[in-house]
Structures are given as C-alpha cells and as structure tokens.
N, CA, C and O atoms as a DFTB+ gen file, in Angstrom:
400 C
 N C O
     1  1    -112.694      44.575      21.741
     2  2    -112.331      44.050      23.021
     3  2    -112.404      42.528      23.043
     4  3    -111.553      41.856      23.625
     5  1    -113.441      42.000      22.395
     6  2    -113.604      40.555      22.366
     7  2    -112.429      39.915      21.610
     8  3    -111.941      38.855      21.999
     9  1    -111.985      40.561      20.537
    10  2    -110.844      40.029      19.780
    11  2    -109.590      39.986      20.649
    12  3    -108.849      39.003      20.616
    13  1    -109.351      41.010      21.404
    14  2    -108.177      41.065      22.271
    15  2    -108.250      39.974      23.327
    16  3    -107.250      39.321      23.626
    17  1    -109.432      39.780      23.888
    18  2    -109.615      38.713      24.871
    19  2    -109.365      37.343      24.241
    20  3    -108.742      36.477      24.855
    21  1    -109.853      37.150      23.012
    22  2    -109.660      35.883      22.309
    23  2    -108.172      35.650      22.025
    24  3    -107.672      34.540      22.208
    25  1    -107.481      36.671      21.588
    26  2    -106.043      36.550      21.298
    27  2    -105.285      36.235      22.575
    28  3    -104.395      35.384      22.584
    29  1    -105.638      36.923      23.653
    30  2    -104.984      36.660      24.921
    31  2    -105.274      35.251      25.434
    32  3    -104.390      34.599      25.990
    33  1    -106.508      34.780      25.251
    34  2    -106.885      33.429      25.657
    35  2    -106.092      32.392      24.876
    36  3    -105.602      31.418      25.446
    37  1    -105.968      32.602      23.584
    38  2    -105.188      31.679      22.746
    39  2    -103.720      31.705      23.175
    40  3    -103.072      30.660      23.226
    41  1    -103.201      32.878      23.478
    42  2    -101.818      32.998      23.912
    43  2    -101.611      32.289      25.243
    44  3    -100.597      31.612      25.419
    45  1    -102.530      32.421      26.177
    46  2    -102.419      31.746      27.479
    47  2    -102.510      30.239      27.293
    48  3    -101.760      29.493      27.923
    49  1    -103.423      29.780      26.432
    50  2    -103.566      28.336      26.181
    51  2    -102.293      27.776      25.535
    52  3    -101.819      26.707      25.922
    53  1    -101.748      28.488      24.565
    54  2    -100.521      28.039      23.898
    55  2     -99.365      27.999      24.904
    56  3     -98.556      27.071      24.892
    57  1     -99.296      28.993      25.756
    58  2     -98.256      29.031      26.771
    59  2     -98.409      27.864      27.740
    60  3     -97.417      27.242      28.121
    61  1     -99.633      27.563      28.138
    62  2     -99.889      26.456      29.063
    63  2     -99.506      25.124      28.428
    64  3     -98.887      24.280      29.076
    65  1     -99.873      24.933      27.163
    66  2     -99.521      23.690      26.465
    67  2     -98.006      23.569      26.346
    68  3     -97.453      22.488      26.552
    69  1     -97.339      24.652      26.020
    70  2     -95.873      24.646      25.913
    71  2     -95.241      24.324      27.266
    72  3     -94.287      23.549      27.333
    73  1     -95.765      24.913      28.347
    74  2     -95.249      24.673      29.690
    75  2     -95.405      23.200      30.078
    76  3     -94.485      22.608      30.643
    77  1     -96.541      22.620      29.783
    78  2     -96.759      21.197      30.084
    79  2     -95.765      20.336      29.308
    80  3     -95.206      19.384      29.853
    81  1     -95.548      20.664      28.057
    82  2     -94.583      19.905      27.245
    83  2     -93.162      20.007      27.789
    84  3     -92.437      19.013      27.837
    85  1     -92.770      21.197      28.194
    86  2     -91.425      21.396      28.735
    87  2     -91.265      20.642      30.052
    88  3     -90.220      20.037      30.289
    89  1     -92.272      20.668      30.901
    90  2     -92.205      19.932      32.165
    91  2     -92.108      18.426      31.918
    92  3     -91.335      17.733      32.579
    93  1     -92.879      17.935      30.982
    94  2     -92.837      16.506      30.648
    95  2     -91.439      16.119      30.160
    96  3     -90.884      15.109      30.594
    97  1     -90.881      16.913      29.268
    98  2     -89.544      16.630      28.723
    99  2     -88.498      16.698      29.832
   100  3     -87.567      15.893      29.864
   101  1     -88.653      17.660      30.742
   102  2     -87.724      17.789      31.859
   103  2     -87.771      16.549      32.747
   104  3     -86.723      16.042      33.148
   105  1     -88.934      16.068      33.051
   106  2     -89.069      14.861      33.880
   107  2     -88.494      13.645      33.163
   108  3     -87.852      12.804      33.793
   109  1     -88.715      13.543      31.863
   110  2     -88.193      12.412      31.090
   111  2     -86.663      12.414      31.092
   112  3     -86.034      11.371      31.269
   113  1     -86.075      13.586      30.897
   114  2     -84.613      13.700      30.886
   115  2     -84.049      13.403      32.274
   116  3     -83.012      12.750      32.388
   117  1     -84.715      13.872      33.326
   118  2     -84.256      13.591      34.686
   119  2     -84.297      12.095      34.966
   120  3     -83.383      11.560      35.593
   121  1     -85.341      11.418      34.511
   122  2     -85.446       9.970      34.697
   123  2     -84.316       9.254      33.973
   124  3     -83.721       8.328      34.524
   125  1     -84.011       9.664      32.755
   126  2     -82.898       9.067      32.012
   127  2     -81.572       9.295      32.731
   128  3     -80.734       8.395      32.796
   129  1     -81.385      10.484      33.265
   130  2     -80.164      10.801      34.007
   131  2     -80.034       9.916      35.235
   132  3     -78.949       9.414      35.529
   133  1     -81.124       9.723      35.948
   134  2     -81.106       8.866      37.135
   135  2     -80.771       7.423      36.756
   136  3     -79.999       6.762      37.450
   137  1     -81.343       6.941      35.669
   138  2     -81.029       5.585      35.208
   139  2     -79.557       5.472      34.807
   140  3     -78.909       4.467      35.100
   141  1     -79.042       6.478      34.153
   142  2     -77.638       6.467      33.743
   143  2     -76.719       6.471      34.958
   144  3     -75.705       5.772      34.964
   145  1     -77.051       7.237      35.976
   146  2     -76.243       7.254      37.198
   147  2     -76.273       5.891      37.888
   148  3     -75.247       5.415      38.373
   149  1     -77.442       5.270      37.930
   150  2     -77.553       3.941      38.536
   151  2     -76.704       2.931      37.760
   152  3     -76.014       2.104      38.357
   153  1     -76.759       3.001      36.458
   154  2     -75.960       2.095      35.621
   155  2     -74.475       2.357      35.829
   156  3     -73.684       1.414      35.855
   157  1     -74.085       3.609      35.976
   158  2     -72.672       3.936      36.205
   159  2     -72.208       3.361      37.541
   160  3     -71.105       2.821      37.629
   161  1     -73.031       3.471      38.577
   162  2     -72.680       2.894      39.878
   163  2     -72.545       1.383      39.785
   164  3     -71.626       0.798      40.357
   165  1     -73.469       0.753      39.060
   166  2     -73.422      -0.701      38.897
   167  2     -72.148      -1.114      38.161
   168  3     -71.491      -2.082      38.544
   169  1     -71.803      -0.381      37.108
   170  2     -70.595      -0.705      36.347
   171  2     -69.326      -0.480      37.166
   172  3     -68.365      -1.240      37.041
   173  1     -69.317       0.553      37.999
   174  2     -68.157       0.787      38.867
   175  2     -67.974      -0.358      39.847
   176  3     -66.852      -0.813      40.066
   177  1     -69.060      -0.828      40.438
   178  2     -68.967      -1.950      41.372
   179  2     -68.508      -3.213      40.645
   180  3     -67.689      -3.967      41.169
   181  1     -69.025      -3.442      39.458
   182  2     -68.608      -4.605      38.660
   183  2     -67.127      -4.519      38.311
   184  3     -66.416      -5.523      38.358
   185  1     -66.665      -3.329      37.962
   186  2     -65.246      -3.134      37.632
   187  2     -64.365      -3.430      38.842
   188  3     -63.346      -4.108      38.719
   189  1     -64.756      -2.922      40.004
   190  2     -63.986      -3.181      41.216
   191  2     -63.960      -4.665      41.534
   192  3     -62.920      -5.194      41.926
   193  1     -65.090      -5.345      41.372
   194  2     -65.150      -6.783      41.623
   195  2     -64.227      -7.536      40.676
   196  3     -63.519      -8.455      41.086
   197  1     -64.240      -7.145      39.417
   198  2     -63.375      -7.794      38.436
   199  2     -61.900      -7.532      38.717
   200  3     -61.064      -8.407      38.497
   201  1     -61.574      -6.334      39.201
   202  2     -60.179      -6.038      39.542
   203  2     -59.711      -6.929      40.692
   204  3     -58.595      -7.448      40.666
   205  1     -60.560      -7.103      41.694
   206  2     -60.208      -7.975      42.826
   207  2     -60.031      -9.408      42.329
   208  3     -59.078     -10.089      42.711
   209  1     -60.939      -9.859      41.487
   210  2     -60.846     -11.216      40.940
   211  2     -59.583     -11.384      40.097
   212  3     -58.929     -12.425      40.157
   213  1     -59.246     -10.377      39.324
   214  2     -58.039     -10.430      38.486
   215  2     -56.791     -10.541      39.356
   216  3     -55.894     -11.332      39.065
   217  1     -56.735      -9.747      40.423
   218  2     -55.576      -9.830      41.324
   219  2     -55.480     -11.210      41.953
   220  3     -54.383     -11.732      42.152
   221  1     -56.626     -11.800      42.267
   222  2     -56.623     -13.145      42.852
   223  2     -56.180     -14.200      41.867
   224  3     -55.531     -15.172      42.253
   225  1     -56.514     -14.031      40.609
   226  2     -56.159     -15.014      39.586
   227  2     -54.701     -14.928      39.173
   228  3     -54.151     -15.906      38.666
   229  1     -54.065     -13.793      39.373
   230  2     -52.711     -13.580      38.862
   231  2     -51.632     -13.770      39.924
   232  3     -50.527     -13.248      39.773
   233  1     -51.927     -14.501      40.987
   234  2     -50.898     -14.724      41.993
   235  2     -49.812     -15.627      41.421
   236  3     -50.109     -16.510      40.616
   237  1     -48.570     -15.424      41.816
   238  2     -47.477     -16.247      41.271
   239  2     -47.676     -17.738      41.506
   240  3     -47.370     -18.545      40.628
   241  1     -48.181     -18.115      42.668
   242  2     -48.388     -19.536      42.948
   243  2     -49.414     -20.140      41.992
   244  3     -49.229     -21.255      41.506
   245  1     -50.473     -19.422      41.727
   246  2     -51.511     -19.938      40.814
   247  2     -50.977     -20.042      39.393
   248  3     -51.251     -21.021      38.699
   249  1     -50.222     -19.051      38.956
   250  2     -49.655     -19.084      37.606
   251  2     -48.700     -20.267      37.474
   252  3     -48.717     -20.966      36.461
   253  1     -47.870     -20.494      38.486
   254  2     -46.940     -21.620      38.441
   255  2     -47.686     -22.947      38.416
   256  3     -47.309     -23.858      37.679
   257  1     -48.736     -23.062      39.211
   258  2     -49.531     -24.295      39.242
   259  2     -50.156     -24.569      37.877
   260  3     -50.110     -25.697      37.386
   261  1     -50.737     -23.544      37.267
   262  2     -51.339     -23.724      35.940
   263  2     -50.285     -24.078      34.893
   264  3     -50.545     -24.890      34.006
   265  1     -49.110     -23.482      34.989
   266  2     -48.048     -23.787      34.033
   267  2     -47.633     -25.245      34.142
   268  3     -47.384     -25.901      33.131
   269  1     -47.560     -25.747      35.357
   270  2     -47.178     -27.155      35.542
   271  2     -48.277     -28.101      35.089
   272  3     -48.007     -29.071      34.381
   273  1     -49.516     -27.826      35.490
   274  2     -50.612     -28.759      35.232
   275  2     -51.127     -28.696      33.799
   276  3     -51.229     -29.726      33.135
   277  1     -51.446     -27.525      33.327
   278  2     -52.092     -27.417      32.010
   279  2     -51.097     -27.378      30.858
   280  3     -51.370     -27.920      29.786
   281  1     -49.960     -26.752      31.063
   282  2     -48.997     -26.597      29.970
   283  2     -47.827     -27.573      30.078
   284  3     -46.944     -27.579      29.220
   285  1     -47.814     -28.396      31.129
   286  2     -46.732     -29.343      31.378
   287  2     -45.358     -28.663      31.314
   288  3     -44.414     -29.205      30.739
   289  1     -45.264     -27.506      31.893
   290  2     -43.994     -26.780      31.925
   291  2     -43.224     -27.194      33.171
   292  3     -43.815     -27.624      34.161
   293  1     -41.916     -27.062      33.115
   294  2     -41.080     -27.364      34.272
   295  2     -39.967     -26.343      34.331
   296  3     -39.703     -25.632      33.361
   297  1     -39.320     -26.279      35.473
   298  2     -38.246     -25.313      35.632
   299  2     -37.025     -25.776      34.845
   300  3     -36.757     -26.971      34.730
   301  1     -36.302     -24.818      34.315
   302  2     -35.097     -25.138      33.565
   303  2     -33.979     -25.515      34.535
   304  3     -33.747     -24.841      35.539
   305  1     -33.305     -26.593      34.212
   306  2     -32.154     -27.037      35.006
   307  2     -30.960     -27.150      34.073
   308  3     -31.140     -27.213      32.857
   309  1     -29.745     -27.179      34.610
   310  2     -28.577     -27.317      33.738
   311  2     -28.601     -28.614      32.920
   312  3     -28.013     -28.666      31.840
   313  1     -29.266     -29.648      33.414
   314  2     -29.300     -30.923      32.697
   315  2     -30.116     -30.835      31.407
   316  3     -29.838     -31.555      30.447
   317  1     -31.129     -29.949      31.380
   318  2     -31.973     -29.868      30.176
   319  2     -31.748     -28.587      29.392
   320  3     -32.489     -28.292      28.455
   321  1     -30.733     -27.829      29.768
   322  2     -30.453     -26.556      29.114
   323  2     -29.422     -26.753      28.024
   324  3     -28.381     -27.369      28.249
   325  1     -29.706     -26.236      26.856
   326  2     -28.760     -26.266      25.747
   327  2     -28.283     -24.848      25.507
   328  3     -29.092     -23.937      25.335
   329  1     -26.986     -24.661      25.493
   330  2     -26.411     -23.340      25.284
   331  2     -25.983     -23.207      23.834
   332  3     -25.356     -24.120      23.298
   333  1     -26.292     -22.133      23.205
   334  2     -25.926     -21.862      21.824
   335  2     -24.886     -20.763      21.843
   336  3     -25.082     -19.710      22.450
   337  1     -23.792     -21.017      21.179
   338  2     -22.750     -19.999      21.131
   339  2     -22.826     -19.295      19.796
   340  3     -23.228     -19.872      18.786
   341  1     -22.442     -18.067      19.812
   342  2     -22.466     -17.265      18.596
   343  2     -21.056     -16.797      18.322
   344  3     -20.392     -16.239      19.196
   345  1     -20.608     -17.024      17.113
   346  2     -19.272     -16.542      16.749
   347  2     -19.432     -15.547      15.625
   348  3     -20.303     -15.698      14.768
   349  1     -18.596     -14.534      15.627
   350  2     -18.675     -13.518      14.575
   351  2     -18.043     -14.055      13.312
   352  3     -17.018     -14.733      13.374
   353  1     -18.632     -13.767      12.171
   354  2     -18.067     -14.285      10.914
   355  2     -16.720     -13.619      10.613
   356  3     -16.499     -12.446      10.915
   357  1     -15.850     -14.396      10.019
   358  2     -14.548     -13.861       9.599
   359  2     -14.658     -13.386       8.176
   360  3     -15.699     -13.561       7.544
   361  1     -13.590     -12.782       7.649
   362  2     -13.613     -12.239       6.289
   363  2     -13.835     -13.334       5.259
   364  3     -14.490     -13.087       4.247
   365  1     -13.312     -14.533       5.479
   366  2     -13.489     -15.628       4.537
   367  2     -14.886     -16.197       4.536
   368  3     -15.289     -16.851       3.573
   369  1     -15.645     -15.957       5.614
   370  2     -17.011     -16.497       5.711
   371  2     -18.046     -15.559       5.134
   372  3     -19.242     -15.831       5.231
   373  1     -17.620     -14.468       4.542
   374  2     -18.557     -13.447       4.070
   375  2     -19.310     -13.909       2.833
   376  3     -20.419     -13.426       2.603
   377  1     -18.782     -14.803       2.033
   378  2     -19.476     -15.261       0.833
   379  2     -20.217     -16.545       1.128
   380  3     -19.844     -17.262       2.056
   381  1     -21.241     -16.856       0.382
   382  2     -21.976     -18.095       0.609
   383  2     -21.042     -19.295       0.423
   384  3     -20.220     -19.328      -0.492
   385  1     -21.189     -20.265       1.306
   386  2     -20.377     -21.448       1.232
   387  2     -19.038     -21.283       1.930
   388  3     -18.297     -22.259       2.047
   389  1     -18.706     -20.114       2.389
   390  2     -17.483     -19.862       3.102
   391  2     -16.246     -19.745       2.206
   392  3     -15.123     -19.700       2.709
   393  1     -16.437     -19.697       0.910
   394  2     -15.310     -19.608      -0.017
   395  2     -15.245     -18.202      -0.581
   396  3     -16.272     -17.594      -0.882
   397  1     -13.982     -17.670      -0.727
   398  2     -13.851     -16.303      -1.286
   399  2     -14.120     -16.257      -2.764
   400  3     -14.049     -15.189      -3.372
C-alpha cells in the first residue's frame, strides 16, 4: 500500500510540475502575441502616415517646382525643340558607305 501511495504521490507531483510548466509557457506565448499585435498596429499606423506623406510629396505642383529649381528643367518650346526625321533606306543604301 505504501508503494502505491508513493507512486501516486510521484505521479501527482510530476503532473503538477508539468502543469506549472505548461501554464508558464502559455503565458509567455500570450505575452509574445500581445507584443506582436502591438507592433503590427504601430506598423500599420506608420504605413498610413507614410502613404499620406507620399501623396503630399507627389503633387504635380511640387514635382514641377523641384524640376525647375533642382534640375534646372524648363518646358519645351518650339524655339528649343529639334526635330529629327527618319527616312527609310533605299536599295542602294543597304551596303556600308552607300555603294552597291
């Protein structure tokens, strides 16, 4: 009888230790999950903020202003436009130098 009681006591103690370990691991995993959710919310807010900022930076007026100021670009006018014409080669132009 004493042996059975001892075996049962050891089994109850082992079960209790296992239960404590499982509860600890469960709490640790829940804490990690909560931290991950908080980080996800923070990243979503940061993404939305960056999207708003991107839309503000890409307005046509701002792009035109930067092109004029930083890149010294200007609008094309007929006075500064050079037109290149393309002509199709003839049979005599097929060899290098244009000679048959």
